[in-house]
N, C-alpha and C positions, 0 to 999 in steps of 0.2 A: 908854655913849653911842657914837654913830657915830664919834666922834673917837678912841675908845679910852679916854677918861678914865673913871675909876670914881668913883661917888658912893656913899658908905656909906648904907645905909638905916637909919632910926631904928626903923621898924616895918614889918612885912610883913603885910598883911591878905589872907587867902584867903577867897574867896566860895564857901563850901561849903554854905550853908544855904538856897539858893534852893528855893522850893517853888511849884508851879503854883497859881494862883488861878483857879478855875473861874468863868465868867460875870462876870469883872471884880469879883468879890466880892459880887455881888448875891445876896440871899436870895430863894428861890422859895417861894411859899405858894399854897395853894388853900383858899379859904374860911377864911382865918385860920390854917390848919394848915401849918407849915413843912415844906418838902419837902427831904429829904436825897437829893441826886443819887446818892450811892453805893448807894442802895436801888433804883435804877431801871436799866432796860436802854435802850440806845440803839437807836432805830429809824432805819434808813437813814443812820446817821451824823449825824443832824440833829435828832432829837426824843427826848424821854424818855417812856417808856411811862407812861400815866396822867396826864400833865401836858398839859392842853389849851392850844392856841394858843401854843406855845413852840417856838422853833427856835434852833439854835446851829450853829456850824461848828467843826470841828477839821480842820486840814490834814494833808497827808501828812507822815510822819516819814522817808520814804525818797525823797522828791522835793520839788519846789517846793511849799511850803505853800499858795500861792495857787491852784495847779491844782485841788486838792480843794475849796477854798473857792468857787471859781468854779462848779464843777459843782453844789455844794449850793445855791448862790444861784439858779442856773437851775432846779433841781428845785423849790425853794421857790416861785419865781414860778409854775411850772406848778401847784403845789398851791393857791396863792391863786386862780388862774384856775378850778380845779376847784371850789373853795369857792364862788366867784361863780356858776358854772354851776349848782350845786346849791342855791343860796340858803342856804348853810350859814354859820353864824357861829362854829362850834366845830369843830375837828378834833383828834382825840386818837388816839394809837396805843395799842392794848391788847396787853399781853404774852400769849403763848400760855398756855392753861390747863395746869396740871400743871408738873412740874419741867422746867427748861431748863438745859442746861450753859452756864455762863458763864465768862468769862475777863476779864482786865483790859482796859480801854478801849484803852490804848496798849501796843504790843509794842515797847518802846523802853527800853533798859537804862540810860539816863542817870540819874544820881543824883537830879536834880531831878524826874524823872518817877516813879521808883520810890518816892521819899518821899511822893508825892502820890496814889498809886494807891488808898489807902483812902478818899479824898474824891471820887474820880471815879466816874461811872456805869460800868456794866459792859457788855460786849458778849456776844452769844450766839454759838452755834457754827454758825449758818446764817443766810442772808438771810431777812428784811431786818434781822436783829438783829446783823449783823456790821459791824465798822468795817473796811472794805476799803481796801487800799493799792495797787490796780492801776488806773492811770489809764484804760487801754483798756476794761477791764470797767466801771469806774465811769461812763465816758462813755456807754456803751450803756445801763446801768441807770438812770442819773439824768437823761439827756436824751431817751431814746427809749422806754423801757419805760413801761407804763401807770402812772399815779399811784395808781390804786385798788389796794388790797390788802385781804385779809380782816382784817388787824390794824388797818387805818385806818378810823376812824369819823367820819362827817360828821354834825353835829347842827345843828338850827336855832337853838339858843340861846334865852335867855329872851325873852319877848314884849316886855318893856320895852327890850331892846337893839335892837329893830327900828325 
């Protein structure tokens, strides 16, 4: 206590079991088939390859979390505008053909992160499949570079959705 008084503890609980819960615990599925995020690559830090119309954000581990989240949100709004301009209802990132070098999504040695790596998507070794942690570079790429990329596909969607 600040007064110097000591109080004996009956029990001490250490919180060492924290594990990240991706997407708030939501289960992803395409046409009834459950999606395992750990089998997917992250596109521009905001989409999973092969999963249409789905975006998420993961902030910086080396700076303010919200700096990256803000950039991703701005990029996502630009993506929606591009979809409108193309009259597209579906957008999906397609991973490169052939083998691609991958690594964990987060390069952060905290126990709660390392315990969760097997449930998280992976990142590639080059853009746009990297999870970058450089605010200046991300600002340029996410707010000024073109939305279009050979890995990103815009589709009209089923007729009944129109």
